[in-house]
CHARMM-style PDB file with segment names, atoms N, HN, CA, C and O in Angstrom:
ATOM      1  N   MET     1       1.103   4.893  13.661  1.00  0.00      PROA
ATOM      2  CA  MET     1       1.620   3.992  12.547  1.00  0.00      PROA
ATOM      3  C   MET     1       1.367   4.957  11.246  1.00  0.00      PROA
ATOM      4  O   MET     1       1.851   4.465  10.227  1.00  0.00      PROA
ATOM      5  N   ALA     2       0.809   6.043  11.075  1.00  0.00      PROA
ATOM      6  HN  ALA     2       0.415   6.443  11.903  1.00  0.00      PROA
ATOM      7  CA  ALA     2       0.942   6.995  10.001  1.00  0.00      PROA
ATOM      8  C   ALA     2       2.131   7.915   9.949  1.00  0.00      PROA
ATOM      9  O   ALA     2       2.742   8.349   8.973  1.00  0.00      PROA
ATOM     10  N   LYS     3       2.320   8.117  11.315  1.00  0.00      PROA
ATOM     11  HN  LYS     3       1.824   7.764  12.108  1.00  0.00      PROA
ATOM     12  CA  LYS     3       3.980   8.719  11.798  1.00  0.00      PROA
ATOM     13  C   LYS     3       5.060   8.047  10.944  1.00  0.00      PROA
ATOM     14  O   LYS     3       5.810   8.683  10.204  1.00  0.00      PROA
ATOM     15  N   LYS     4       5.084   6.818  11.086  1.00  0.00      PROA
ATOM     16  HN  LYS     4       4.475   6.301  11.687  1.00  0.00      PROA
ATOM     17  CA  LYS     4       6.276   6.105  10.700  1.00  0.00      PROA
ATOM     18  C   LYS     4       6.131   6.090   9.127  1.00  0.00      PROA
ATOM     19  O   LYS     4       7.181   6.330   8.532  1.00  0.00      PROA
ATOM     20  N   ALA     5       4.987   5.845   8.329  1.00  0.00      PROA
ATOM     21  HN  ALA     5       4.134   5.651   8.813  1.00  0.00      PROA
ATOM     22  CA  ALA     5       4.760   5.998   7.232  1.00  0.00      PROA
ATOM     23  C   ALA     5       5.310   7.542   6.699  1.00  0.00      PROA
ATOM     24  O   ALA     5       6.069   7.649   5.735  1.00  0.00      PROA
ATOM     25  N   VAL     6       4.936   8.402   7.276  1.00  0.00      PROA
ATOM     26  HN  VAL     6       4.320   8.315   8.058  1.00  0.00      PROA
ATOM     27  CA  VAL     6       5.068   9.616   6.636  1.00  0.00      PROA
ATOM     28  C   VAL     6       6.548  10.107   6.889  1.00  0.00      PROA
ATOM     29  O   VAL     6       7.193  10.722   6.040  1.00  0.00      PROA
ATOM     30  N   ALA     7       7.100   9.721   8.347  1.00  0.00      PROA
ATOM     31  HN  ALA     7       6.577   9.221   9.037  1.00  0.00      PROA
ATOM     32  CA  ALA     7       8.614   9.715   8.052  1.00  0.00      PROA
ATOM     33  C   ALA     7       9.566   9.094   7.360  1.00  0.00      PROA
ATOM     34  O   ALA     7      10.733   9.479   7.293  1.00  0.00      PROA
ATOM     35  N   SER     8       9.132   8.168   6.852  1.00  0.00      PROA
ATOM     36  HN  SER     8       8.184   7.855   6.906  1.00  0.00      PROA
ATOM     37  CA  SER     8      10.072   7.162   6.068  1.00  0.00      PROA
ATOM     38  C   SER     8       9.994   7.687   4.448  1.00  0.00      PROA
ATOM     39  O   SER     8      10.917   7.581   3.641  1.00  0.00      PROA
ATOM     40  N   LEU     9       8.797   8.215   4.209  1.00  0.00      PROA
ATOM     41  HN  LEU     9       8.047   8.301   4.865  1.00  0.00      PROA
ATOM     42  CA  LEU     9       8.761   8.811   3.037  1.00  0.00      PROA
ATOM     43  C   LEU     9       9.397  10.241   2.939  1.00  0.00      PROA
ATOM     44  O   LEU     9       9.686  10.655   1.816  1.00  0.00      PROA
ATOM     45  N   GLN    10       9.565  10.799   3.725  1.00  0.00      PROA
ATOM     46  HN  GLN    10       9.330  10.463   4.637  1.00  0.00      PROA
ATOM     47  CA  GLN    10      10.365  12.266   3.607  1.00  0.00      PROA
ATOM     48  C   GLN    10      12.101  12.237   3.391  1.00  0.00      PROA
ATOM     49  O   GLN    10      12.887  13.179   3.290  1.00  0.00      PROA
ATOM     50  N   LYS    11      12.317  10.891   3.368  1.00  0.00      PROA
ATOM     51  HN  LYS    11      11.679  10.126   3.450  1.00  0.00      PROA
ATOM     52  CA  LYS    11      13.740  10.818   3.359  1.00  0.00      PROA
ATOM     53  C   LYS    11      14.117  11.083   1.609  1.00  0.00      PROA
ATOM     54  O   LYS    11      13.185  11.184   0.811  1.00  0.00      PROA
ATOM     55  N   ARG    12      15.545  11.176   1.155  1.00  0.00      PROA
ATOM     56  HN  ARG    12      16.302  11.094   1.803  1.00  0.00      PROA
ATOM     57  CA  ARG    12      16.030  11.336  -0.332  1.00  0.00      PROA
ATOM     58  C   ARG    12      15.403  10.131  -0.627  1.00  0.00      PROA
ATOM     59  O   ARG    12      15.203   9.097   0.011  1.00  0.00      PROA
ATOM     60  N   GLY    13      15.069  10.618  -2.051  1.00  0.00      PROA
ATOM     61  HN  GLY    13      15.231  11.458  -2.569  1.00  0.00      PROA
ATOM     62  CA  GLY    13      14.536   9.815  -2.993  1.00  0.00      PROA
ATOM     63  C   GLY    13      13.155   9.086  -2.702  1.00  0.00      PROA
ATOM     64  O   GLY    13      13.005   8.080  -3.395  1.00  0.00      PROA
ATOM     65  N   ALA    14      12.144   9.361  -1.858  1.00  0.00      PROA
ATOM     66  HN  ALA    14      12.265  10.179  -1.295  1.00  0.00      PROA
ATOM     67  CA  ALA    14      11.257   9.094  -1.379  1.00  0.00      PROA
ATOM     68  C   ALA    14      10.087   9.438  -2.392  1.00  0.00      PROA
ATOM     69  O   ALA    14       8.919   9.067  -2.279  1.00  0.00      PROA
ATOM     70  N   LYS    15      10.606  10.190  -3.369  1.00  0.00      PROA
ATOM     71  HN  LYS    15      11.556  10.491  -3.461  1.00  0.00      PROA
ATOM     72  CA  LYS    15       9.296  10.695  -4.203  1.00  0.00      PROA
ATOM     73  C   LYS    15       9.449   9.726  -5.457  1.00  0.00      PROA
ATOM     74  O   LYS    15       9.066  10.091  -6.569  1.00  0.00      PROA
ATOM     75  N   ASP    16      10.071   8.370  -5.221  1.00  0.00      PROA
ATOM     76  HN  ASP    16      10.381   8.073  -4.318  1.00  0.00      PROA
ATOM     77  CA  ASP    16       9.949   7.158  -6.089  1.00  0.00      PROA
ATOM     78  C   ASP    16       9.090   6.381  -5.175  1.00  0.00      PROA
ATOM     79  O   ASP    16       8.632   5.478  -5.875  1.00  0.00      PROA
ATOM     80  N   PHE    17       8.665   6.271  -4.051  1.00  0.00      PROA
ATOM     81  HN  PHE    17       9.037   7.004  -3.483  1.00  0.00      PROA
ATOM     82  CA  PHE    17       7.748   5.323  -3.488  1.00  0.00      PROA
ATOM     83  C   PHE    17       6.268   5.984  -3.045  1.00  0.00      PROA
ATOM     84  O   PHE    17       6.168   7.199  -2.879  1.00  0.00      PROA
ATOM     85  N   THR    18       5.447   5.328  -2.919  1.00  0.00      PROA
ATOM     86  HN  THR    18       5.528   4.341  -3.054  1.00  0.00      PROA
ATOM     87  CA  THR    18       4.108   5.576  -2.817  1.00  0.00      PROA
ATOM     88  C   THR    18       3.434   4.356  -2.183  1.00  0.00      PROA
ATOM     89  O   THR    18       3.587   3.148  -2.365  1.00  0.00      PROA
ATOM     90  N   LYS    19       2.603   5.098  -1.345  1.00  0.00      PROA
ATOM     91  HN  LYS    19       2.478   6.079  -1.197  1.00  0.00      PROA
ATOM     92  CA  LYS    19       1.848   4.141  -0.209  1.00  0.00      PROA
ATOM     93  C   LYS    19       0.440   3.450  -0.905  1.00  0.00      PROA
ATOM     94  O   LYS    19      -0.512   4.140  -1.271  1.00  0.00      PROA
ATOM     95  N   VAL    20       0.481   2.167  -1.001  1.00  0.00      PROA
ATOM     96  HN  VAL    20       1.254   1.607  -0.703  1.00  0.00      PROA
ATOM     97  CA  VAL    20      -1.003   1.947  -1.642  1.00  0.00      PROA
ATOM     98  C   VAL    20      -1.792   0.968  -1.025  1.00  0.00      PROA
ATOM     99  O   VAL    20      -1.370  -0.188  -0.995  1.00  0.00      PROA
ATOM    100  N   ILE    21      -2.951   1.274  -0.492  1.00  0.00      PROA
ATOM    101  HN  ILE    21      -3.294   2.213  -0.517  1.00  0.00      PROA
ATOM    102  CA  ILE    21      -3.902   0.583  -0.053  1.00  0.00      PROA
ATOM    103  C   ILE    21      -4.918  -0.195  -0.492  1.00  0.00      PROA
ATOM    104  O   ILE    21      -5.932   0.389  -0.874  1.00  0.00      PROA
ATOM    105  N   LYS    22      -4.890  -1.188  -0.521  1.00  0.00      PROA
ATOM    106  HN  LYS    22      -4.066  -1.662  -0.211  1.00  0.00      PROA
ATOM    107  CA  LYS    22      -5.828  -2.195  -1.094  1.00  0.00      PROA
ATOM    108  C   LYS    22      -6.614  -2.916  -0.291  1.00  0.00      PROA
ATOM    109  O   LYS    22      -6.171  -3.347   0.774  1.00  0.00      PROA
ATOM    110  N   MET    23      -8.366  -3.235  -0.843  1.00  0.00      PROA
ATOM    111  HN  MET    23      -8.725  -2.885  -1.708  1.00  0.00      PROA
ATOM    112  CA  MET    23      -9.228  -3.277  -0.237  1.00  0.00      PROA
ATOM    113  C   MET    23      -9.610  -4.619  -0.847  1.00  0.00      PROA
ATOM    114  O   MET    23      -9.578  -4.903  -2.044  1.00  0.00      PROA
ATOM    115  N   THR    24     -10.087  -5.632   0.472  1.00  0.00      PROA
ATOM    116  HN  THR    24     -10.114  -5.401   1.445  1.00  0.00      PROA
ATOM    117  CA  THR    24     -10.339  -6.898  -0.386  1.00  0.00      PROA
ATOM    118  C   THR    24     -11.561  -7.550   0.375  1.00  0.00      PROA
ATOM    119  O   THR    24     -11.848  -7.183   1.514  1.00  0.00      PROA
ATOM    120  N   LYS    25     -12.155  -8.369  -0.182  1.00  0.00      PROA
ATOM    121  HN  LYS    25     -11.921  -8.668  -1.108  1.00  0.00      PROA
ATOM    122  CA  LYS    25     -13.663  -8.779   0.644  1.00  0.00      PROA
ATOM    123  C   LYS    25     -13.344 -10.244   0.604  1.00  0.00      PROA
ATOM    124  O   LYS    25     -12.877 -10.893  -0.332  1.00  0.00      PROA
ATOM    125  N   ASN    26     -13.706 -10.651   1.861  1.00  0.00      PROA
ATOM    126  HN  ASN    26     -14.085 -10.123   2.621  1.00  0.00      PROA
ATOM    127  CA  ASN    26     -13.644 -12.034   2.290  1.00  0.00      PROA
ATOM    128  C   ASN    26     -14.995 -12.799   1.862  1.00  0.00      PROA
ATOM    129  O   ASN    26     -16.143 -12.513   2.203  1.00  0.00      PROA
ATOM    130  N   GLU    27     -14.589 -13.783   1.076  1.00  0.00      PROA
ATOM    131  HN  GLU    27     -13.657 -14.015   0.799  1.00  0.00      PROA
ATOM    132  CA  GLU    27     -15.820 -14.292   0.367  1.00  0.00      PROA
ATOM    133  C   GLU    27     -16.621 -15.043   1.576  1.00  0.00      PROA
ATOM    134  O   GLU    27     -17.827 -14.943   1.349  1.00  0.00      PROA
ATOM    135  N   LYS    28     -16.434 -15.568   2.458  1.00  0.00      PROA
ATOM    136  HN  LYS    28     -15.455 -15.650   2.643  1.00  0.00      PROA
ATOM    137  CA  LYS    28     -17.025 -16.566   3.478  1.00  0.00      PROA
ATOM    138  C   LYS    28     -17.411 -15.392   4.373  1.00  0.00      PROA
ATOM    139  O   LYS    28     -18.604 -15.321   4.076  1.00  0.00      PROA
ATOM    140  N   THR    29     -17.247 -14.595   5.110  1.00  0.00      PROA
ATOM    141  HN  THR    29     -16.279 -14.652   5.351  1.00  0.00      PROA
ATOM    142  CA  THR    29     -17.985 -13.659   5.708  1.00  0.00      PROA
ATOM    143  C   THR    29     -18.661 -12.511   4.859  1.00  0.00      PROA
ATOM    144  O   THR    29     -19.846 -12.206   5.000  1.00  0.00      PROA
ATOM    145  N   GLY    30     -17.756 -11.870   3.918  1.00  0.00      PROA
ATOM    146  HN  GLY    30     -16.794 -12.117   3.804  1.00  0.00      PROA
ATOM    147  CA  GLY    30     -18.508 -10.778   3.229  1.00  0.00      PROA
ATOM    148  C   GLY    30     -17.907  -9.728   3.880  1.00  0.00      PROA
ATOM    149  O   GLY    30     -18.200  -8.654   3.354  1.00  0.00      PROA
ATOM    150  N   ALA    31     -17.093  -9.626   4.934  1.00  0.00      PROA
ATOM    151  HN  ALA    31     -16.855 -10.498   5.361  1.00  0.00      PROA
ATOM    152  CA  ALA    31     -16.152  -8.693   5.581  1.00  0.00      PROA
ATOM    153  C   ALA    31     -14.876  -7.892   4.756  1.00  0.00      PROA
ATOM    154  O   ALA    31     -14.088  -8.619   4.152  1.00  0.00      PROA
ATOM    155  N   TYR    32     -14.713  -6.789   4.729  1.00  0.00      PROA
ATOM    156  HN  TYR    32     -15.353  -6.198   5.220  1.00  0.00      PROA
ATOM    157  CA  TYR    32     -13.491  -6.386   3.981  1.00  0.00      PROA
ATOM    158  C   TYR    32     -12.477  -5.907   4.776  1.00  0.00      PROA
ATOM    159  O   TYR    32     -12.722  -5.210   5.761  1.00  0.00      PROA
ATOM    160  N   SER    33     -11.261  -6.238   4.417  1.00  0.00      PROA
ATOM    161  HN  SER    33     -11.062  -6.803   3.616  1.00  0.00      PROA
ATOM    162  CA  SER    33      -9.990  -5.897   4.962  1.00  0.00      PROA
ATOM    163  C   SER    33      -9.346  -5.379   4.293  1.00  0.00      PROA
ATOM    164  O   SER    33      -9.570  -5.676   3.120  1.00  0.00      PROA
ATOM    165  N   PHE    34      -8.073  -4.225   4.534  1.00  0.00      PROA
ATOM    166  HN  PHE    34      -7.891  -3.984   5.487  1.00  0.00      PROA
ATOM    167  CA  PHE    34      -7.133  -3.722   4.014  1.00  0.00      PROA
ATOM    168  C   PHE    34      -5.864  -3.823   4.526  1.00  0.00      PROA
ATOM    169  O   PHE    34      -5.399  -3.945   5.660  1.00  0.00      PROA
ATOM    170  N   LYS    35      -5.251  -3.714   3.007  1.00  0.00      PROA
ATOM    171  HN  LYS    35      -5.628  -3.615   2.086  1.00  0.00      PROA
ATOM    172  CA  LYS    35      -3.673  -4.271   3.078  1.00  0.00      PROA
ATOM    173  C   LYS    35      -3.018  -3.302   2.512  1.00  0.00      PROA
ATOM    174  O   LYS    35      -3.258  -2.976   1.350  1.00  0.00      PROA
ATOM    175  N   GLN    36      -1.818  -2.526   3.478  1.00  0.00      PROA
ATOM    176  HN  GLN    36      -1.623  -2.791   4.423  1.00  0.00      PROA
ATOM    177  CA  GLN    36      -1.359  -1.268   3.097  1.00  0.00      PROA
ATOM    178  C   GLN    36       0.267  -1.584   3.106  1.00  0.00      PROA
ATOM    179  O   GLN    36       0.851  -2.282   3.934  1.00  0.00      PROA
ATOM    180  N   GLU    37       0.829  -0.918   2.017  1.00  0.00      PROA
ATOM    181  HN  GLU    37       0.355  -0.350   1.344  1.00  0.00      PROA
ATOM    182  CA  GLU    37       2.262  -1.104   1.659  1.00  0.00      PROA
ATOM    183  C   GLU    37       3.046  -0.232   0.994  1.00  0.00      PROA
ATOM    184  O   GLU    37       2.362   0.552   0.337  1.00  0.00      PROA
ATOM    185  N   ILE    38       4.521  -0.005   0.873  1.00  0.00      PROA
ATOM    186  HN  ILE    38       5.078  -0.643   1.407  1.00  0.00      PROA
ATOM    187  CA  ILE    38       4.792   1.120   0.789  1.00  0.00      PROA
ATOM    188  C   ILE    38       5.486   0.314  -0.418  1.00  0.00      PROA
ATOM    189  O   ILE    38       5.996  -0.799  -0.295  1.00  0.00      PROA
ATOM    190  N   VAL    39       5.407   1.211  -1.839  1.00  0.00      PROA
ATOM    191  HN  VAL    39       4.993   2.116  -1.940  1.00  0.00      PROA
ATOM    192  CA  VAL    39       6.218   0.065  -3.083  1.00  0.00      PROA
ATOM    193  C   VAL    39       6.862   1.496  -4.122  1.00  0.00      PROA
ATOM    194  O   VAL    39       6.730   2.719  -4.117  1.00  0.00      PROA
ATOM    195  N   HSD    40       7.299   0.884  -4.611  1.00  0.00      PROA
ATOM    196  HN  HSD    40       7.407  -0.111  -4.615  1.00  0.00      PROA
ATOM    197  CA  HSD    40       8.061   1.584  -5.953  1.00  0.00      PROA
ATOM    198  C   HSD    40       6.968   2.021  -7.092  1.00  0.00      PROA
ATOM    199  O   HSD    40       6.323   1.185  -7.724  1.00  0.00      PROA
ATOM    200  N   LYS    41       6.877   3.033  -7.223  1.00  0.00      PROA
ATOM    201  HN  LYS    41       7.401   3.712  -6.710  1.00  0.00      PROA
ATOM    202  CA  LYS    41       5.927   3.789  -8.136  1.00  0.00      PROA
ATOM    203  C   LYS    41       5.970   3.074  -9.389  1.00  0.00      PROA
ATOM    204  O   LYS    41       5.006   3.243 -10.137  1.00  0.00      PROA
ATOM    205  N   ASP    42       6.951   2.264  -9.783  1.00  0.00      PROA
ATOM    206  HN  ASP    42       7.734   2.127  -9.176  1.00  0.00      PROA
ATOM    207  CA  ASP    42       6.690   1.363 -10.890  1.00  0.00      PROA
ATOM    208  C   ASP    42       5.914   0.086 -10.627  1.00  0.00      PROA
ATOM    209  O   ASP    42       5.337  -0.572 -11.493  1.00  0.00      PROA
ATOM    210  N   GLN    43       5.969  -0.190  -9.306  1.00  0.00      PROA
ATOM    211  HN  GLN    43       6.437   0.344  -8.603  1.00  0.00      PROA
ATOM    212  CA  GLN    43       5.334  -1.533  -8.826  1.00  0.00      PROA
ATOM    213  C   GLN    43       4.043  -1.110  -8.670  1.00  0.00      PROA
ATOM    214  O   GLN    43       3.412  -2.149  -8.473  1.00  0.00      PROA
ATOM    215  N   VAL    44       3.266  -0.164  -8.642  1.00  0.00      PROA
ATOM    216  HN  VAL    44       3.779   0.680  -8.801  1.00  0.00      PROA
ATOM    217  CA  VAL    44       1.909   0.247  -7.749  1.00  0.00      PROA
ATOM    218  C   VAL    44       1.061  -0.836  -8.969  1.00  0.00      PROA
ATOM    219  O   VAL    44       0.295  -1.628  -8.419  1.00  0.00      PROA
ATOM    220  N   ASN    45       1.102  -0.914 -10.066  1.00  0.00      PROA
ATOM    221  HN  ASN    45       1.724  -0.271 -10.513  1.00  0.00      PROA
ATOM    222  CA  ASN    45      -0.252  -1.802 -10.755  1.00  0.00      PROA
ATOM    223  C   ASN    45       0.069  -3.405 -10.595  1.00  0.00      PROA
ATOM    224  O   ASN    45      -0.643  -4.378 -10.842  1.00  0.00      PROA
ATOM    225  N   ASP    46       1.070  -3.337 -10.216  1.00  0.00      PROA
ATOM    226  HN  ASP    46       1.649  -2.546 -10.016  1.00  0.00      PROA
ATOM    227  CA  ASP    46       1.670  -4.994  -9.928  1.00  0.00      PROA
ATOM    228  C   ASP    46       1.171  -5.244  -8.697  1.00  0.00      PROA
ATOM    229  O   ASP    46       0.685  -6.353  -8.478  1.00  0.00      PROA
ATOM    230  N   PHE    47       1.196  -4.515  -7.953  1.00  0.00      PROA
ATOM    231  HN  PHE    47       1.591  -3.613  -8.131  1.00  0.00      PROA
ATOM    232  CA  PHE    47       0.763  -4.697  -5.979  1.00  0.00      PROA
ATOM    233  C   PHE    47      -0.961  -4.895  -6.512  1.00  0.00      PROA
ATOM    234  O   PHE    47      -1.561  -5.967  -6.429  1.00  0.00      PROA
ATOM    235  N   LEU    48      -1.562  -3.606  -7.061  1.00  0.00      PROA
ATOM    236  HN  LEU    48      -1.075  -2.735  -7.129  1.00  0.00      PROA
ATOM    237  CA  LEU    48      -3.056  -3.917  -7.007  1.00  0.00      PROA
ATOM    238  C   LEU    48      -3.658  -4.889  -7.828  1.00  0.00      PROA
ATOM    239  O   LEU    48      -4.800  -5.303  -7.626  1.00  0.00      PROA
ATOM    240  N   ALA    49      -2.846  -5.314  -8.855  1.00  0.00      PROA
ATOM    241  HN  ALA    49      -1.919  -4.978  -9.019  1.00  0.00      PROA
ATOM    242  CA  ALA    49      -3.161  -6.576  -9.836  1.00  0.00      PROA
ATOM    243  C   ALA    49      -3.420  -7.655  -8.715  1.00  0.00      PROA
ATOM    244  O   ALA    49      -4.522  -8.114  -8.414  1.00  0.00      PROA
ATOM    245  N   LYS    50      -2.184  -7.981  -8.146  1.00  0.00      PROA
ATOM    246  HN  LYS    50      -1.289  -7.609  -8.391  1.00  0.00      PROA
ATOM    247  CA  LYS    50      -2.171  -9.287  -7.161  1.00  0.00      PROA
ATOM    248  C   LYS    50      -3.500  -9.465  -6.401  1.00  0.00      PROA
ATOM    249  O   LYS    50      -4.108  -8.536  -5.869  1.00  0.00      PROA
ATOM    250  N   LYS    51      -3.947 -10.951  -6.406  1.00  0.00      PROA
ATOM    251  HN  LYS    51      -3.453 -11.706  -6.838  1.00  0.00      PROA
ATOM    252  CA  LYS    51      -5.213 -11.408  -5.691  1.00  0.00      PROA
ATOM    253  C   LYS    51      -4.794 -11.726  -4.315  1.00  0.00      PROA
ATOM    254  OT1 LYS    51      -5.620 -12.127  -3.495  1.00  0.00      PROA
TER     255      LYS     51
END
C-alpha cells in the first residue's frame, strides 16, 4: 500500500499534495484507529479539524 502512495506522489505537481494520517480514539472500546488520506497542502488543517 505504501508503494502505491509513494508512486502517486512522484508525478508532476505532486509537491502540492501531502499524505495525512489522523489517529482517532473509539469512545466505546478505547481502541485507536488510523485514517490516512492524500490531500492538497492547503486542506491539511481542514482534514485534521474534521471529527
